[in-house]
C-alpha positions in Angstrom: -1.0 39.8 -20.7 2.0 40.8 -22.7 5.4 41.8 -21.2 8.6 42.7 -22.9 11.7 42.3 -20.8 13.9 44.7 -22.8 17.6 45.4 -22.9 18.9 42.8 -20.4 21.7 40.3 -20.6 20.0 37.0 -21.1 21.9 34.2 -19.3 20.2 30.9 -20.3 22.5 27.9 -19.6 20.0 25.4 -21.0 20.4 26.9 -24.5 24.0 28.1 -23.9 22.9 31.6 -24.5 24.6 34.6 -22.9 24.2 38.1 -24.4 21.9 41.0 -24.9 18.4 39.9 -25.8 14.8 40.9 -25.2 12.3 38.4 -24.0 8.6 38.8 -25.1 6.1 37.1 -22.8 2.5 36.5 -23.9 -0.2 34.6 -22.1 2.2 33.0 -19.6 4.7 31.8 -22.1 7.8 33.0 -23.9 6.7 34.2 -27.3 9.9 35.5 -28.8 13.6 36.0 -27.8 16.1 38.2 -29.6 17.6 41.7 -29.8 15.5 44.8 -30.7 12.1 43.3 -30.2 9.0 45.4 -30.3 5.5 44.4 -29.4 2.4 46.6 -29.7 0.4 46.7 -26.4 3.1 45.0 -24.3 4.1 46.4 -21.0 7.9 47.1 -21.2 10.2 46.2 -18.3 13.5 48.1 -18.6 16.2 45.5 -18.0 19.2 47.7 -19.0 22.1 46.6 -16.8 20.2 43.7 -15.4 20.4 39.9 -16.0 17.4 37.9 -17.2 17.6 34.1 -16.5 15.4 31.2 -15.9 13.7 31.2 -12.5 15.8 29.5 -9.8 15.1 25.9 -8.7 15.8 24.8 -5.1 16.0 21.0 -4.6 16.1 21.2 -0.8 13.9 23.3 1.4 12.0 22.8 4.6 8.6 24.6 4.6 7.5 23.0 7.9 3.9 22.6 6.9 2.1 20.5 8.0 3.0 20.5 11.7 5.4 23.3 12.5 3.6 26.3 11.1 5.1 28.4 13.9 8.5 28.2 12.1 7.3 28.4 8.5 4.4 27.8 6.3 4.1 27.0 2.6 2.9 30.6 2.1 5.7 32.3 4.0 8.3 30.0 2.5 7.0 30.5 -1.0 7.1 34.3 -0.6 10.7 34.0 0.6 11.5 31.8 -2.4 10.0 34.2 -4.9 11.9 37.1 -3.4 15.0 35.0 -3.8 14.3 34.5 -7.5 12.9 31.0 -7.2 10.1 29.7 -9.3 10.3 26.0 -8.1 11.1 24.5 -4.7 11.2 20.9 -3.4 10.2 20.7 0.3 11.6 17.8 2.3 9.2 15.3 4.0 10.1 15.8 7.7 6.8 17.3 8.5 4.2 16.3 11.0 2.7 14.0 9.8 5.7 12.8 7.7 5.2 13.0 4.0 5.4 9.3 3.5 2.1 8.7 1.7 0.0 10.1 -1.2 -2.3 12.1 1.0 0.4 14.3 2.6 2.4 14.9 -0.6 -0.8 15.8 -2.4 -1.8 18.2 0.3 1.6 19.9 0.2 1.5 20.2 -3.6 -2.1 21.5 -3.5 -1.3 24.1 -0.9 1.6 25.3 -3.1 -0.8 25.7 -6.0 -3.2 27.6 -3.8 -0.5 30.1 -2.6 0.7 30.4 -6.2 4.0 32.1 -5.7 6.3 29.2 -6.7 5.7 25.7 -8.0 6.0 23.2 -5.1 7.4 19.7 -5.9 7.2 17.6 -2.7 9.9 15.1 -1.8 8.5 11.9 -0.3 10.0 9.9 2.5 11.9 6.8 1.7 10.8 5.0 4.8 7.6 5.0 6.9 7.7 7.8 9.4 11.3 8.3 8.4 12.1 5.6 10.9 14.4 3.7 8.6 12.7 0.3 9.2 10.5 -0.3 6.1 10.0 1.4 2.7 7.2 4.0 2.5 4.6 3.9 -0.3 6.9 5.1 -3.0 4.8 3.8 -5.9 1.6 5.4 -4.5 3.4 8.8 -4.1 4.8 8.5 -7.6 1.4 7.8 -9.1 -0.4 10.4 -6.9 -1.5 13.8 -8.2 1.8 15.2 -6.8 3.8 13.0 -9.1 6.6 12.6 -6.7 9.8 11.5 -8.3 12.3 12.1 -5.5 12.4 10.4 -2.1 14.5 11.2 1.0 14.7 10.7 4.7 16.7 13.9 4.9 17.9 14.6 8.4 17.6 10.9 9.2 20.2 9.0 7.2 19.4 5.6 5.9 21.5 3.4 8.3 20.8 0.0 6.6 22.6 -0.6 3.3 20.0 -3.3 2.5 17.2 -0.8 2.7 18.9 1.8 0.5 19.6 -0.9 -2.1 15.9 -1.9 -2.1 14.9 1.8 -2.4 17.3 2.4 -5.4 16.0 -0.8 -7.1 12.3 0.0 -6.5 12.7 3.6 -7.6 14.1 2.5 -10.9 10.6 1.3 -11.9 9.4 4.9 -12.2 12.8 6.5 -12.8 12.8 8.2 -9.4 15.7 9.6 -7.4 16.7 8.5 -3.9 18.3 11.5 -2.1 20.4 10.7 0.9 21.6 12.7 3.9 25.1 11.1 4.2 25.9 10.7 7.9 27.1 7.7 9.9 25.1 8.4 13.1 27.3 6.1 15.2 30.1 8.6 14.7 28.0 11.8 15.3 26.0 10.9 18.3 26.2 14.0 20.6 28.2 15.9 18.1 27.9 19.7 18.2 30.1 20.9 15.3 32.8 19.9 12.8 35.5 17.8 14.4 38.8 19.7 14.1 41.0 22.3 15.8 38.1 24.7 16.5 36.0 22.0 18.2 39.0 20.9 20.3 39.6 24.5 21.3 36.0 25.1 22.2 35.5 21.8 24.0 32.6 20.8 21.8 32.0 17.2 20.6 33.0 16.9 16.9 31.2 15.6 13.8 34.1 14.1 11.8 34.3 14.5 8.0 34.7 10.7 7.8 31.1 10.3 9.1 29.9 11.9 5.8 32.5 10.4 3.5 31.9 6.8 4.7 28.2 7.0 3.8 28.9 8.8 0.5 31.2 5.9 -0.4 28.6 3.3 0.5 25.8 5.1 -1.3 27.9 5.4 -4.5 28.7 1.7 -4.4 25.0 0.8 -4.1 24.0 3.2 -6.9 26.6 1.5 -9.1 25.4 -1.9 -8.1 21.7 -1.2 -8.7 21.9 1.3 -11.6 19.6 3.5 -9.5 19.5 7.3 -9.5 21.2 8.7 -6.4 21.3 12.3 -5.2 23.5 13.4 -2.4 22.2 16.2 -0.2 24.3 19.1 1.1 27.8 17.7 0.3 30.2 19.5 2.7 33.6 17.8 2.8 36.5 17.7 0.4 36.6 13.9 0.6 33.0 13.6 -0.3 33.5 15.9 -3.3 36.4 13.7 -4.5 34.3 10.5 -4.1 31.5 12.0 -6.2 34.0 13.1 -8.9 35.5 9.6 -9.1 32.1 8.0 -9.3 30.9 10.2 -12.1 34.0 9.4 -14.0 33.1 5.7 -14.0 29.5 6.3 -15.0 27.6 6.1 -11.7 24.1 7.7 -11.9 24.7 10.3 -9.2 24.0 14.0 -8.8 24.9 16.1 -5.8 24.2 19.5 -4.3 26.0 22.0 -2.1 24.4 24.6 0.2 25.5 28.3 0.2 26.7 28.1 3.8 29.1 25.3 3.0 30.9 27.4 0.4 30.9 30.7 2.3 31.3 29.9 6.0 33.7 27.8 8.1 33.7 26.3 11.6 35.5 29.4 12.8 32.0 30.9 13.1 31.4 28.6 16.2 33.7 30.8 18.2 30.7 33.1 18.7 28.7 30.2 20.3 25.7 31.7 18.4 23.5 28.7 17.5 22.5 30.4 14.2 25.8 28.8 12.9 24.8 25.3 14.0 23.8 23.2 11.0 23.8 19.6 9.9 26.2 18.7 8.3 28.2 21.3 10.2 30.2 24.2 8.9 33.6 22.7 7.9 37.2 23.8 7.6 38.6 26.2 5.0 40.0 23.3 2.9 36.5 21.8 2.7 35.0 25.1 1.6 37.6 25.4 -1.2 36.8 21.8 -2.3 33.1 22.5 -2.5 33.8 25.6 -4.5 35.9 23.6 -6.9 33.3 20.9 -7.1 30.7 23.5 -8.2 33.1 25.0 -10.7 34.0 21.7 -12.5 30.4 20.2 -12.3 31.1 17.5 -9.8 28.4 19.2 -7.8 25.4 19.8 -10.0 23.4 22.2 -8.0 23.3 24.9 -5.3 20.5 24.0 -2.9 19.7 26.1 0.1 18.7 23.5 2.7 16.4 26.3 3.9 15.7 25.3 7.5 13.6 27.8 9.5 13.1 27.4 13.3 10.9 29.2 15.7 12.7 31.8 17.7 12.2 30.0 21.0 13.7 26.9 19.6 16.8 28.4 18.0 17.7 31.2 20.4 18.9 28.9 23.2 22.3 27.5 24.2 24.3 26.0 21.4 24.1 22.4 22.8 20.3 22.4 22.8 19.6 24.4 19.7 18.4 22.5 16.6 20.6 22.6 13.5 19.5 24.7 10.5 19.7 28.0 8.7 17.6 30.1 6.4 18.7 30.3 2.8 16.0 31.2 0.2 16.3 35.0 0.3 20.1 35.1 0.4 21.3 32.1 -1.8 21.6 34.1 -5.0 23.5 37.0 -3.4 25.8 34.6 -1.4 26.6 32.8 -4.7 27.4 36.1 -6.5 29.4 37.4 -3.5 31.3 34.3 -2.6 31.7 32.5 -5.9 31.3 34.9 -8.8 32.9 38.1 -7.5 36.1 36.4 -6.4 36.3 34.5 -9.7 35.6 30.9 -8.5 32.7 30.7 -11.0 31.7 32.8 -13.9 28.1 34.2 -13.9 26.7 31.7 -16.5 28.1 28.7 -14.5 26.6 30.1 -11.3 23.2 30.6 -13.0 23.5 27.0 -14.3 24.0 25.6 -10.8 20.9 27.5 -9.6 18.6 26.8 -12.6 19.2 24.1 -15.2 21.6 22.1 -13.0 19.0 21.4 -10.2 16.3 21.0 -12.8 18.3 18.0 -14.3 18.6 16.3 -10.9 14.9 15.6 -10.8 11.9 16.3 -12.9 10.7 19.9 -12.4 8.8 20.4 -15.7 8.8 24.0 -17.1 11.7 25.2 -14.9 15.4 25.7 -15.4 15.1 26.9 -19.0 15.5 27.0 -21.8 14.1 30.5 -22.3 12.7 29.8 -25.7 9.4 30.4 -27.6 6.6 28.2 -26.2 8.3 27.6 -22.9 6.5 28.7 -19.7 7.7 32.2 -18.7 9.3 31.2 -15.4 11.9 33.8 -15.2 14.0 35.9 -12.8 15.6 39.4 -13.4 18.7 40.1 -11.3 20.7 43.2 -10.6 24.2 41.7 -10.2 25.7 45.0 -9.1 23.2 45.9 -6.3 24.5 45.7 -2.8 22.4 45.2 0.3 22.7 44.4 3.9 20.9 41.4 5.3 18.4 42.3 8.0 16.7 39.3 9.6 13.8 41.4 10.7 12.9 42.3 7.1 13.0 38.7 5.7 9.8 37.2 4.4 10.4 33.9 6.2 8.5 33.5 9.4 11.8 32.5 11.1 14.8 34.7 11.7 17.8 32.2 11.8 19.9 33.6 9.0 23.7 33.3 9.5 24.1 36.3 7.2 22.4 39.0 9.3 24.4 42.2 9.1 26.4 41.0 6.1 26.6 43.2 3.0 26.0 41.0 -0.1 26.1 41.8 -3.8 23.3 40.9 -6.2 19.6 41.2 -5.8 16.4 40.0 -7.5 14.3 42.8 -9.0 11.6 40.7 -10.6 10.4 37.1 -10.5 7.8 35.7 -13.0 5.8 32.5 -12.6 4.1 31.6 -15.9 4.3 35.3 -17.0 2.8 36.7 -13.8 4.9 38.8 -11.4 5.4 37.2 -8.1 8.1 39.8 -7.3 8.1 43.2 -8.9 10.7 45.9 -8.3 12.0 43.9 -5.4 8.6 43.5 -3.7 6.5 40.4 -3.4 3.1 40.8 -5.1 1.1 38.7 -2.7 
């Protein structure tokens, strides 16, 4: 099948390309890139006024399968991802059973291939059962058919420094990444939101910024000690951003991500007592939001990752204190990025695209994704309308869950097409399966 994406603005950070160019796709791969292309027999997709870029890559999603298919499945999550412009996603291991062995990660990867809407690269657990007591079968997962090269106990921070050191050292044998959820649980037990003026006003137990920053500092020191590859999940405080910036300056092998809600929302949202705004780490203060934006702008933070966390309605639509933390993100991440970062001038469009594509692709191995858009490369692409405005309606989301914090918000920027190896997974804004 031949396709010609014609007349669009090609933004390809991996090849530092930004300008008008056509993209010819043939047999699942990019065949030619350049202005004024013609191809006999090719289907032409008019991209005038649109942006063509590599398919988006999400390092941090929760697809809930196996075990909580009432909240999300690999199929519904993959459909949401494709509609959001993603061609690759990395589901976290906090499933039931936990993805702490070759059998579970292979099942997740195989189910992703069966659905066929995005490429699914599972994250394996660092410890058995995510209990933080002993290392899981990292080598077996790395050698499995899933080829896992990233391990995390996300949601359950690694409390023991000794265990994190062992994991970083062991993972070096296969150049894998250890991704940590930075939280000192002894400071957050019973916490309901960010500790600050708003929590004091509302009478809710606070989750101090120091609880994140202390663990970030520890993790960076251990990465420096071992030479291992460290990735920091959902960085949310100004202090944590500064710690990462300083560590990178002295050569520590660290990458870091930020979630859209942490650069677009603040703890002021808790005034509503709507548990849709309850997330871990929590929404922070305005100064933290500004620091995260700056970290994304200067490259301290390498990637925008959604931390897409669907919950069944009966679990989330309860009182704040008993609701689980988490928000949807896959279908809104691009638009939130364009609305909150690009439109106000915090990031230019090429930088924003980089943080959603080649940036995350560098943080772990996601072969064939993130660009460059060049002859011979798999045609994993997204086409965006940066000027389109739309209002988020939770009832119309593809995810099985409905816990989006952006319901009713008007956002700018929408995906018109997504291609996975040259085949449309989204066409004219509609999922193809």
